[in-house]
C-alpha positions in Angstrom: 89.9 83.9 106.8 86.9 84.7 108.4 84.0 87.6 108.4 84.6 89.9 110.8 81.7 93.0 111.9 83.3 96.0 110.0 83.7 99.3 111.5 81.4 101.8 109.1 80.9 105.5 108.9 79.7 107.9 106.1 82.5 110.2 104.4 80.1 112.0 102.4 76.2 112.6 103.1 74.2 111.6 100.2 73.6 115.2 98.3 72.8 116.9 95.0 75.9 119.1 94.2 76.5 120.8 90.3 79.8 122.8 89.8 82.4 122.0 92.8 83.0 120.1 95.5 80.9 117.7 97.5 80.3 119.3 101.0 81.6 117.6 104.1 83.5 115.4 103.2 85.7 114.0 105.9 88.7 111.6 107.2 88.0 107.9 109.3 90.8 106.4 111.5 91.9 103.1 110.9 93.7 102.2 113.6 93.4 98.7 114.5 92.4 97.7 111.1 93.3 95.4 108.8 91.3 96.8 105.5 89.1 98.9 104.8 86.4 99.9 101.6 86.0 102.5 100.4 82.4 102.7 98.5 81.2 106.0 96.0 77.6 105.2 95.3 75.6 107.4 93.0 72.0 108.0 91.9 71.1 109.7 88.8 74.1 111.5 87.3 74.2 114.2 84.6 77.6 115.1 85.0 81.0 113.7 86.0 82.4 113.7 89.8 86.4 113.4 90.4 88.7 114.1 93.1 89.9 118.3 93.1 88.0 118.3 89.6 86.6 117.0 86.9 89.2 115.2 85.4 91.0 113.6 87.4 89.8 110.4 88.8 88.7 109.8 92.2 91.1 108.5 95.2 91.9 108.0 98.6 94.8 109.7 100.2 96.0 109.2 103.9 98.3 111.7 107.0 99.8 110.4 109.7 98.3 113.0 111.9 94.3 114.3 112.5 93.9 117.6 111.2 97.6 117.1 109.1 98.8 117.5 105.4 97.3 114.5 103.1 99.1 112.7 100.3 97.8 109.9 97.6 98.0 106.7 98.3 99.7 104.9 95.3 97.1 103.0 93.2 94.4 104.1 95.5 91.9 105.6 92.8 89.5 104.3 90.3 90.2 103.9 86.6 88.5 107.1 85.3 86.1 109.8 86.6 82.6 108.9 87.5 81.0 108.8 84.2 77.6 111.4 83.6 76.0 108.0 82.8 76.9 105.8 85.9 73.9 106.5 87.6 72.8 103.9 90.3 76.4 102.6 90.8 78.8 101.7 93.3 82.7 101.8 92.9 84.9 100.2 95.4 88.4 101.3 96.7 89.9 98.7 98.6 92.8 98.7 101.3 95.5 96.3 102.8 96.1 98.4 106.4 98.8 95.9 106.7 100.8 96.9 104.1 102.5 100.3 104.9 100.2 103.4 105.3 99.4 106.2 107.5 96.6 106.1 110.1 93.8 108.8 108.6 92.1 108.6 105.0 90.3 110.3 102.9 88.4 110.7 99.8 90.5 113.5 98.0 87.8 116.5 97.6 84.8 114.7 95.3 83.6 117.2 93.0 81.5 117.2 90.0 80.8 119.1 86.9 78.8 121.8 85.9 75.3 120.8 84.2 72.1 119.5 85.8 74.5 117.6 89.2 74.9 114.5 90.8 73.4 112.3 93.4 76.3 110.8 95.2 77.6 109.5 98.7 80.6 108.1 99.8 80.9 105.6 103.2 83.5 103.1 104.8 83.9 99.2 105.8 86.9 99.1 107.9 87.6 95.2 108.9 89.9 94.0 110.8 92.8 91.4 109.6 92.0 88.4 107.5 89.2 88.6 106.1 87.3 87.1 103.2 87.9 87.9 99.8 85.8 90.4 97.9 84.9 90.3 94.7 82.9 93.5 92.3 81.2 90.4 90.6 80.4 88.8 94.2 79.2 92.2 95.1 77.4 93.4 92.2 79.9 96.2 91.5 80.8 98.5 88.9 84.4 98.9 89.7 86.3 97.0 92.8 90.0 98.8 93.5 92.4 96.6 95.2 95.5 98.9 96.5 
């Protein structure tokens, strides 16, 4: 296995949100990548964060075309919603793109509950094929999901 220089980008810019979807959620073009990690980064939290609502764990969705209709990716979701006491954590969903996946990916509408709010941002790191194995413990992550 070898390490490669990652392709990096912001999916959801850092922001505080209460009662609704975080603004600026965008997609990533995975062309030429063999693996991609979606990192969910929290600051101070007073509410839960989910996808499309506060009762669904955040998940990744995909599409064949730019601007098309996105579908959920099997097993590409966190175990539970990001909790209100999940301050200062990083959670990662990692996808092996050598499996059958569509070209464009994004987080399904990350949404905060309605209290004081949640500080959140999301980034991606994409790699060529044959990258070193990543573990939650090795990167000091709160959660690491491979799909």
